[in-house]
N, C-alpha and C positions, 0 to 999 in steps of 0.2 A: 514215739519223737513229735516234736510239736511243729507246726506248719513253715514255721520260720524256717527251721532247720533242715526240714525237705525239701522246702525251692533252695535252699542253701547248696546243700549237696549235691542237687539236678545240677545248678547253675554251674557250681565249680567244674562239674565231669562234662558240661555242654561242648557241642561242635556249633563252628559257624556255619550260616547258608552254604557256603563254598565248600567247605569241608563236607559238609551234608551229600552236598549234589557229587562230588566226590568219589563217597562211598559210596550213592547209588550206581555211578558208574563203574565200581569197582567189582560190586554185586553182578549188576548187569555182563561184565566180561565173564564172570564166575558161574554163570549162571546161577547165579544161589539170592538170597533174600534176607534181611533184618527181620529180629523176631525172634521169639523162641523156638517158633514152628519153622521149620524151612522145606518146601515142596515145589514140585515142578510149577504148580498153578500159580503158586505166591512170586515163583523168580520171576514165570511170564509177566505179573503183573507188574516185578521192578522193573525190567524192561523194556515196559509200554511207559511205563512213568518216568523212566529214564529220558526216554525222547520227548516224552511231553512236555517235561520240564526244562528240555535245552531247546524247545519249540518256544514255549510261553517266556523262557528269561529275553529270549530276542524280541518277542512281538508286541509285549502286554509293556502298556504306557501308560504314565497317570495322566489323568484328564487337568488340562492346563487352568482350568477353575480349581480342583484341588490342590495344587502344586504352591500355588503362594497360603494358603493355610499352614500344608506341612515344613514349608519351609521355614515359617515363621515359629512354628512348635518348640516350646522351649522345658516340654515337664519333664523331671529327672526321673523316666520310667524305660524298663525296655520288656520286650519280646522274651518269651521263652514257649518255645513251641514243643508239643508231643506230637512223635507221627513214628512211622514204619514206612520204609521201602516201599512195600506192596500196596500202599493205602489208593486209592485211585481219587478220590475226595483232597487227600491232601495235594497230590501232583497237579491237582488243578489252583489251587487256592495258594500252597506256599509262595510260586515265584512272583505274585502280587503280594503275599506279606513283605516280601521282600524288599520289593519295590518302593513300597509306603515307609517299611522304616529307614532303608535307604534314604528317602524323602525328606524325612523327619528327623535324619541322625539320631534316630534311635536303633539300640544295638538287639541286633535279634541273634538268640541261643536256640540252638537244636538240640532235643533230648529224644531219644528213643524209646516207646514205651513199655515194650518189654522188658526194659532196665532199668525203670523208674517207677515201677506200678505203688510204688507208697505216695508218689505224687499224683499219678494217674487216680488212684483213688481217689485220690480230694477234688478231683474236677470230673465225677461222671457225668454222662449228658442221659437224663432219664432211666438212671442206675446202670447205663453201660458205658465201657471202655471207649468209647468214639472218639476217633483222630480223623483230621487233626486238630487239636486244640492248641489255643494262640493264650497264653494266661499275660495280661497285662502287670509287670510287678514295677512296684515304686520302688526305686532303688535305695532310698534312705533305709525306710521300713523293712525291706525285705518279702514285702506281703502284698497279695493279690490285691489291684486295684480293681478290676473286672476279667473277664475271660471271653472271648471269642471259638465259634466252632461248633461241632466239628463239618456245618456247610454255610455257605453266604442264606440270608434268611428264605430268595425265592426257592431256590434246591432243598432248603430244611424245610418247606411247606409242599413242596411234589412230592417226599418223601414220606412226611406225615400223611397227607392224604391216598399214597399210593397203600401204606400199612393200611390205614384205617378201612382202605375198601379191599384189599385180600389178604392181610394178613403179614405176608412177606414180601421182601424184591426181587422179585423173580427178574433171570438173567437180561432179556427184553428192557425192563424199565434201568437195568443198571447201565444198559446204553443207551435207551432215552438220555439218561442226567447227564451222562458224558457227551451227547450231543446238544443239551441244553448249556453245557459249561463252557462248549466251543463255539458255539454262537454268542454265548454274554461275555466273550472274551476280560472275564475277570471284572466287570464295573458292578457287579454286585457284592465282588468281596473286597473291594475299593473303597464303596459307598457304603459297607457296614463298618471296617474298618476305620473311615472318616469318622462318621457318627461316634463308634469309640473314643478315638482322641479327643475330639470337640466335647465330651461330657468330662472327660477326666479333668 
């Protein structure tokens, strides 16, 4: 199947950000998770992510200096995001993706990775199925303009440095990364997405 058709099929079966939030909340209530593998650990991450996104949806704000550009944004594109409920990076970045999309009047659609492996495998990161992955799609051609993810620029560098030094990401490092996200308050993600939209 060609890329255009893969993207169309995924988009046709996608859900809105609010529907995704409701889905994660339901999994939290049921002590389950999205994805091919359901485990206690992934269900726990899902519960944490539900709380995290609930908080970030309320507290994240677009910087006033970015609001003007986003309000005037008029390109015919939409955000297609690949994620799963258990992904910590996704929970830290998706609320800001949603705020940017709303401010720019851009439609945001969400698909689950394990239900859309054809799509995921077109947008690997260093050969891996890393999420969250945002694909900016041209509405007219149905083809990707660019992609973003799975992490904002600074977090990507932190992870790369850790992997280079130790080969793996320890639980301690993952906690440090979440602390970095908490302090950053979505600003890196906001700047990355602004730069992406300015380049369109």
